[in-house]
N, C-alpha and C positions, 0 to 999 in steps of 0.2 A: 386626286384621290378624294377630295372633299365633295366633288360633284357626282360621286357614285350614287345611283338610285338603288338602294338596297332591296327595293321591292321588285326591281326589274332584272330578270336573269341575264338579259343581254348586256345590261350596264355592268353587272358584276363580272361577267365573262370578259368584257372589254378591259376592265380595270386589271384583272389578273393577266390578260394577254399583254397589256402595256408594261406591267411591272416585270414579268418574266422575260419579255422581249428586251427590256433594258439590261437585264442580267445576262441574257444570252449574247447581246451585242458587246458588252463590256468584258465578259469572261469572269466577272466578279460575282459574289453571292448576293448582290442586290441591296435593296433598302432594308435595314434591320427592322424586325418586328419590335414592338414596344419593349425596350430594355432587354433585348435578346441577350442571353448570357449562358445558355447551355443547350445541349441536344436532348432529344428524346429518342427512344428506340430500343430495340432488343440488344442483347449482349451486355457487356460491362459498361455501364454509364459512368461518366466521369465529369468532374467539374470543369468549369472554364479554366481555372488555375492549373489543374493537372494537364489539361489539353495543351495549354499554352507552353508548358514545359517540354512538350515533345517536338523535336526538330524535324518533323515530317512535312513534306509538301511545301507549297507556297502559301504564306499567310495572306488572308483576304482582309480587305479593309472594311467590309460590311457583312451583313448576315441575313439569312432567311430565318423563318421561324424556328428551324431546327439546326441552325448553324451559327456558332458564336462569332462575334466580331473579333478580328485580329487573332484568329486561331488557324493554324495550318489545316488545309482541307483534308489531308491524309490522316491527321490526328482525329478530326471529326469523324471521318469514315471508319476509322478503327474503332472508335467508341460505339459506332452503330452496328458493329459485327463483321466488317470486312477484314479479311486477313491481309497481312503484309504482301503475300504472294499475289493476291487478287489486285491490290492497288498498284503493285509494281508492273503488272501486265497491261495496264491501261494506257492508252495514248494520252499525252499531255493535254489537259483541258477537258477530259471526259468526266472527271470527278469534280463537281461544282459544289459539293457539300450542301445539297438542297433536299436530301432525304430525311427520313425519320426511322430508318431500319435497313435491313438487307433482304429484300424479297427473294434473292437467289438462294439464300440459306434455307428457305422453307419450300422452294418450288420443286425440289427433287427432280431436276431436269435430267432427261435421258438423251443419248445420242440419237439423232434423226428427228427430234421433235421440232415442231413449229411453235415459236414463242411470240407473244405480243406484249409490248410494254406501253402502258397508258401513261402519257406525259413523260416522254423519254428524256427530255432535257439534253444534256451534253452527251448522253449515251452510256453512262457508267454501267447500268444494269444490262443493257443490250450487249455490250462487249463481253461482259462476264458470261452471260447466257450463251453467246455465240461459241465460246470455247467449250462449254458443256455439251451443247447439242452437236457440235462438230460439223464437218463439211457437208454431211448428208442432211443436217438440220438447217433451219433458217430462223432469223429473228427480225421482227418488224417493230420499229419504234414509231409511235404516233405522238405528235406534239402540235399544239395550235399556234405556236409562235414561230414565224419564219426565221427569226434570229437563232432560235435553238436548233431548228432543223439544219440551218446552214452550218452551225458549229458542229453538230453531230456528224454531218456528212463529211466535213473536213477531218474530223477525228477518225472516221472510218477509212478515209484515204491514207491517213498516216500509217495505219497498221494493215492496210490492204485487206480489210474485213469483207470478204466477198459474200459471206452468208448473212450480212446485216444490211437492212435498208431502212430509211427514215422517211415517213410520209407526213405531210402537213394535213392536219385535220383535228376536229374536236372529238373528245372521247364520248360525247353524247351522240355523235353521228360518225361512227368509225368508217374510214375508207378501207374496209376489209370485207372480203366475201363471207357469206354464210358458212359456218362449220369449217373454217379454214385453219384454226390453230389448236394446239394441244394444251397450251398453258397461257394464262394472262397474268402478268405481273404489273405492279404499280407501286410507286414509292412516294408517299406523302403528296398525292395529287388529287385523288377523288374527293377529299374534303373540300377542295377548291371549287368543285362543280356546283352550280346552282340548281342542277337537275340530276340528282343522284339516281332516281328511278330509271331515267333514260340510260345512264352509264351502265347500270347492272343489266338492263334489258339488252343493250348492245353487246355487252360482254357475253351474255348467254347466247345471243344470235351467232356470234363469230366463233365460239368454241365448238369443237367436235363433241359428239357424245362421249362421255367419260372424261372430258377436258376439265381442267381445274383452275381455280383462282389462287394466287399467292401474292397477297397485298400487304404492304406496310403502310400504316396511316395513323393519323391522330383522330381519336374518337372521344365522344363525351360520355363520361361515366354517369352523368346526370344532366338534365336539361340546362342549357346555357341561359343566363340572364339575357333579356332582350337587348340591353345596352351593349353586350358583347356581340350578340348575333347580328346586330344592325350596324356595328362599327365597321366602316369600309376598310380600315387598316387591318382589323382582325380578320375580315373576310378574305383578304388577300395574303394572309400570313398563317395559313394552316390552323387557324383557331376558330374564327366565327362560324365557319361552315361545318364544323365537326358534328356528326350525327351521333345520337346515343347508340349504345351497343344494341339495345332492344330494337331500335328503328332499323339499324343495319341488318340485323338478323331477319326482320320482317321484309325488308326490301329485297334481300337476296332470295328468300323463300317465294315471294310474289313473282320474282323474275323467273322462277323455275328451278333454282339451285337446291341441292340437297347436301347433307353432311356439312352444314354451315358451322364454322367455329371462329369465334372472335376471342383471341387470347390477349388480354390487356396486360401491360407491364406496369404494375403498380409502382415499381421503383423509379419510374420516370418522373413521378410527381416531385421528387426531390429537386429535380433540375428545372422542371416546368415553372416552378414558383419564381425562378429568376427572370422569366420572360417579362413579367409585369409585377415587380415586387410590391407586396402589400395589397394586391388586387384579389388574392384568393383564387387565382386562375387554376392553380394546381388541384383544387378540390373539384374542378369540373372536367378537365381533360386529361387524357393519358394516351400514350402511344400503344399500338396494338398490331397484332398480326391477324389478318382476315383470310380465311380459307374456305373454299366451297367446291362442290363438284357439279358438273352438268350431267344429269342422269343419261 
């Protein structure tokens, strides 16, 4: 991690790939972000202590930026807006507690739609989307780590999810045809990309006219200090790469999107402050839902 060249997009991308590859291979929620102690996201946010009291799922020994250490993964997901029914419907290992919201909750998926998940991980949002679009619909998950793709495909076999497929690829260079999908989802992944304009341009390319974005992500409510933006650990932990809301709105508009909406969850600051106690991090970043339409 110390050898990451924060001025080099490929170096950042490789560091992210290595980190999440390790998580995918181990099935655990990875190396903790600095003093990670709580989740961000929509829905009812809860403290690490209250999460730890819930006997749901398998406790994980480490954490992502949005996932507490030693907290059951289902308790984390519940705090981010996933229902008990949704979590119980998933194959074991699909929920890795790596998100910062529930994009399915804002996607308004319909039977027969084609859905793309950017940074699909273990497949949690793909499997939930597959149930909503039904046998006539389809879901594509794209992830740049072979380990995550392998895990997600194994999970798909467990539940015989015939309308779900997982493709290896970068979200800046999607392995998806033009105008192929109705909805694009993503959960706490785009902030990790060193080339966000390319991500949104690619998203615009693969969406059908009238297609929509339904994204959960960590965003900056004001510009991040350079020491945070250039910290390799922060860049790989859903923090250092967070764009300001104004920049996100501009990037989406420049890519061609309309009806752009970024809904920040101010209450998430209460828990973000535990990620790096005393740093004031919570005054800079917040979890948000990002929505837009391709005209």
